[in-house]
C-alpha positions in Angstrom: 0.0 0.0 0.0 0.9 3.7 -0.4 0.7 5.0 3.2 1.2 8.7 4.1 2.3 9.4 7.7 1.8 12.9 9.2 3.6 14.1 12.4 3.8 17.4 14.3 6.6 19.8 13.2 8.6 20.3 16.4 10.7 17.2 16.7 12.6 15.2 14.0 11.8 11.6 13.3 13.6 9.8 15.0 14.5 12.2 17.8 17.9 12.4 19.5 16.6 13.0 23.0 13.0 13.8 24.0 10.3 12.7 21.6 8.5 9.5 22.5 5.9 9.5 19.7 8.6 10.3 17.1 10.4 7.1 18.2 7.1 5.2 17.7 6.7 6.7 14.3 10.1 5.8 13.2 9.6 2.2 14.3 6.3 2.1 12.4 8.0 3.5 9.2 10.8 1.0 9.4 8.4 -2.0 10.0 6.0 -0.9 7.2 8.9 -0.5 4.8 10.1 -4.1 5.6 6.5 -5.3 4.8 6.8 -3.7 1.4 4.7 -0.6 1.8 5.5 2.7 0.2 5.7 5.5 2.7 5.4 9.3 2.5 6.3 11.2 5.6 5.6 14.8 6.7 7.9 15.8 9.5 10.6 18.1 10.9 13.2 19.2 8.4 16.0 17.4 10.3 14.3 14.0 10.2 16.5 11.2 9.1 14.0 8.8 7.7 13.9 5.7 5.4 10.5 6.9 4.0 10.3 6.7 0.2 9.1 10.4 -0.1 9.8 13.0 2.6 8.2 16.5 3.0 9.7 18.9 5.5 7.6 21.4 7.3 8.7 25.1 6.8 7.4 26.0 10.2 8.4 24.2 13.3 6.0 25.7 15.7 2.3 25.7 16.2 1.6 29.3 15.4 -1.5 29.9 13.2 0.7 30.9 10.2 2.8 27.7 10.6 -0.3 25.6 11.1 -1.8 26.9 7.9 1.4 26.5 5.9 1.8 22.9 7.2 -1.8 22.1 6.4 -1.4 23.4 2.8 1.8 21.1 2.5 -0.1 18.1 3.7 -2.8 18.8 1.1 -0.3 18.0 -1.6 -0.9 14.4 -0.8 -3.7 14.1 -3.1 -1.4 14.4 -6.1 0.1 11.1 -4.9 -3.1 9.2 -4.4 -2.3 7.4 -1.1 -4.2 4.4 0.0 -4.2 5.4 3.6 -3.3 8.7 5.4 -2.2 8.2 8.9 -2.0 11.3 11.1 -0.2 11.6 14.4 -0.1 15.4 14.4 -2.8 18.0 14.7 -6.2 17.0 13.4 -6.3 20.3 11.5 -3.7 19.0 9.0 -6.3 16.8 7.6 -8.6 19.7 6.8 -8.2 19.7 3.0 -8.2 15.9 2.8 -11.5 15.5 4.6 -13.9 15.6 1.7 -12.0 12.9 -0.1 -12.8 9.3 0.3 -9.2 8.2 1.0 -9.2 6.4 4.4 -7.8 8.7 7.2 -6.5 7.3 10.5 -6.2 9.9 13.3 -4.0 8.5 16.1 -4.3 10.3 19.5 -1.3 10.4 21.8 -3.0 12.8 24.2 -6.5 13.7 25.4 -8.7 14.1 22.4 -10.8 17.3 21.9 -14.2 15.8 21.4 -15.6 18.9 19.6 -12.8 18.5 17.0 -13.5 14.8 16.6 -17.2 15.5 15.9 -16.2 18.2 13.4 -13.9 15.8 11.6 -16.7 13.2 11.3 -19.1 15.8 10.1 -16.9 17.3 7.3 -15.2 14.1 6.2 -16.4 11.8 3.4 -18.7 9.1 4.8 -16.8 6.4 6.7 -13.4 7.8 5.6 -12.3 8.9 9.2 -11.1 6.3 11.8 -9.6 7.0 15.2 -7.1 5.2 17.4 -5.8 5.9 20.8 -2.5 4.9 22.4 -4.3 3.4 25.3 -7.9 2.5 26.4 -7.9 5.5 28.6 -7.7 7.6 25.4 -9.7 5.4 23.1 -12.7 5.2 25.5 -13.1 8.9 25.3 -13.6 8.7 21.6 -15.8 5.5 21.3 -19.1 7.1 22.4 -19.0 9.3 19.2 -17.3 7.1 16.5 -15.6 3.7 16.1 -12.1 3.7 17.5 -9.6 1.2 18.7 -6.4 1.0 20.8 -3.0 0.5 19.4 -0.3 0.6 22.2 2.9 2.5 21.6 6.0 0.4 21.0 9.7 0.4 21.8 12.5 -1.3 19.9 13.3 -4.7 21.4 16.8 -4.5 20.0 17.5 -1.1 21.5 16.4 -2.1 25.0 18.3 -5.2 26.2 17.0 -7.6 28.9 19.0 -7.4 32.1 18.3 -10.6 34.2 19.8 -9.3 37.4 20.8 -6.1 39.1 23.0 -5.4 42.0 21.6 -5.3 45.6 22.2 -1.6 45.8 20.7 -0.9 42.4 19.1 2.6 42.3 15.6 3.7 41.5 15.1 5.7 38.4 12.9 8.6 37.4 12.9 9.2 33.7 10.8 11.9 32.1 10.2 15.5 31.7 11.2 17.5 34.8 7.8 19.2 35.6 5.3 18.9 38.5 2.8 16.6 36.7 5.5 14.0 36.2 6.2 13.8 39.9 10.1 13.9 40.2 9.7 15.6 43.5 7.5 12.7 44.8 10.1 10.3 43.5 12.6 12.0 45.8 10.4 11.6 48.8 9.9 7.9 47.9 13.6 7.3 47.6 14.3 9.1 50.9 11.7 7.1 52.8 12.9 3.8 51.3 16.5 4.6 51.9 17.4 3.9 48.2 19.5 5.8 45.7 17.5 7.6 43.0 18.8 8.7 39.5 16.7 11.4 37.9 17.0 12.0 34.1 15.0 14.1 31.6 14.7 17.4 30.0 13.7 20.5 31.9 11.1 22.6 29.9 11.7 26.3 30.2 8.5 26.9 32.1 9.5 24.3 34.7 13.0 25.7 35.5 11.7 27.3 38.8 10.2 23.9 39.8 13.5 22.2 39.2 15.4 24.9 41.2 13.0 24.7 44.1 11.8 21.2 44.3 14.6 19.1 42.8 18.0 20.7 42.9 18.1 21.3 46.7 17.9 17.5 47.2 20.6 16.6 44.8 23.5 14.9 46.7 24.8 11.6 47.8 21.8 9.5 47.1 19.9 11.7 44.7 21.4 12.5 41.3 20.2 14.3 38.2 21.9 13.5 34.9 20.0 15.6 32.4 18.6 14.3 29.1 19.7 10.9 28.0 19.8 9.3 24.5 18.5 5.9 23.7 21.9 4.1 24.5 22.0 5.8 27.9 18.3 5.1 28.6 19.0 1.4 27.9 21.9 1.4 30.4 20.0 3.5 32.9 16.8 1.5 33.0 18.5 -1.8 32.7 20.6 -1.1 35.9 17.7 0.0 37.9 15.8 -1.9 40.6 12.6 -0.1 39.5 11.2 2.7 37.5 9.1 5.2 39.6 6.1 6.8 38.0 4.5 9.0 40.7 2.5 10.9 38.1 0.1 13.7 39.1 -1.9 13.6 35.9 -3.7 11.0 33.7 -0.8 9.7 31.6 -2.0 9.0 28.1 0.5 6.2 27.7 4.0 6.6 29.1 6.5 5.1 26.7 9.2 5.1 29.5 7.2 2.4 31.3 7.4 0.2 28.1 11.1 1.0 27.8 11.7 -0.1 31.4 9.7 -3.4 31.0 11.7 -4.1 27.8 14.9 -4.0 30.1 13.2 -6.3 32.6 12.8 -3.5 35.1 9.5 -3.4 37.1 7.4 -0.3 37.1 6.0 1.3 40.4 3.3 3.8 39.3 0.4 5.9 40.7 -2.8 4.3 39.3 -3.8 7.1 36.9 -4.5 7.2 33.2 -2.9 4.5 31.1 -0.7 3.3 34.0 -3.5 1.0 35.1 -3.2 -0.7 31.7 0.5 -0.9 31.3 1.3 -1.9 34.9 -0.2 -5.3 35.7 -0.2 -5.2 39.5 2.1 -7.8 41.1 3.1 -9.1 37.7 5.3 -6.5 36.1 5.2 -3.8 38.9 2.8 -2.3 41.4 0.1 0.2 41.1 0.0 2.7 44.1 -2.2 5.5 45.3 0.1 7.1 47.9 3.8 7.6 48.5 3.7 5.2 51.4 2.3 2.6 49.1 5.2 3.1 46.7 7.6 2.7 49.6 6.0 -0.5 50.5 6.1 -1.7 46.9 9.8 -1.0 46.8 10.3 -3.5 49.6 8.6 -6.1 47.5 10.0 -5.4 44.2 12.2 -8.5 44.3 9.1 -10.6 44.0 8.6 -9.3 40.5 10.3 -11.5 37.8 12.3 -9.4 35.5 12.0 -12.0 32.8 8.1 -11.7 33.0 8.5 -7.9 32.6 10.5 -8.5 29.3 8.1 -11.0 28.0 5.2 -8.7 28.6 7.0 -5.9 26.8 7.6 -8.2 23.8 3.9 -9.3 23.8 2.3 -5.9 24.1 4.8 -3.1 23.4 7.2 -4.5 20.6 7.5 -3.1 17.1 6.0 -6.3 15.8 2.8 -5.8 17.8 2.7 -2.1 16.6 3.0 -3.0 12.9 0.6 -5.9 13.0 -2.1 -3.8 14.7 -1.8 -0.8 12.4 -1.6 -3.0 9.3 -4.8 -4.7 10.3 -6.5 -1.3 10.6 -5.2 -0.2 7.1 -6.3 -3.4 5.4 -9.8 -3.3 6.9 -10.2 0.4 5.9 -9.1 -0.1 2.3 -11.1 -3.3 1.7 -14.5 -1.9 3.0 
């Protein structure tokens, strides 16, 4: 099939540091190419892609002018007559394609705006729009209004090696954006109460610098370290050497790719039971679901009861590139044969 894939303009495909969905898109493109499909990609100008045809955005922000320019760029797709258009970016990018009967898949990686979903259904050719969510938490918000299905995000099973054992003094790890909703400050409290080392890694958004300065920096010392942003190789080493990944999230996480990355290394996940965490973490099997800091501390004392091999097997079954390609291909074939 001829498949067009659309992303947002801010981050290259694949990314060097932060950019979870861009990694997923790169896995998808690579896998689809291996299956013999022809791929067209719309993405950041610095993308290094194996796609057969690549269009780079002129604007790399979400200003109204850039949004309009990028939408016009995507409209060029109709000259290439794709079999399927798959959008991971703004729904608005499909505006000029909506009247055409070409199947359009809109994949949500964040909370959907239901009013926009309704508009897309209204203005699109009949039965030409289909929606997916990266978790049941996302998909279930769409299903009351239109058919939708869940396709979990994926990580490369080659990039994340299984670590059968870790040392008795292995650290806890927090890996994610350093901002309040991700809960790095709570991870520090958990580490202190459990008397364990904690390694914090991730980028600091400009708007969260004060948070880092006041809630994180004062605690960096002998047992708490901050190592900044990490690339894929360093993430593999960091997660594989950890006794557990902490996810003390203060929001409803749409997916949380770092949880899948940790499981691929065999590392259990200890998370607050919010958003998609309740789907990714299967309590007492690949980690623990908690509601309070004290419950997290208690979970750390029992983490050696979790089989690291079971964690890896679960990642391979649910969050591998093989599962990602199979699930999206099934959707593509269903939409093009109806």
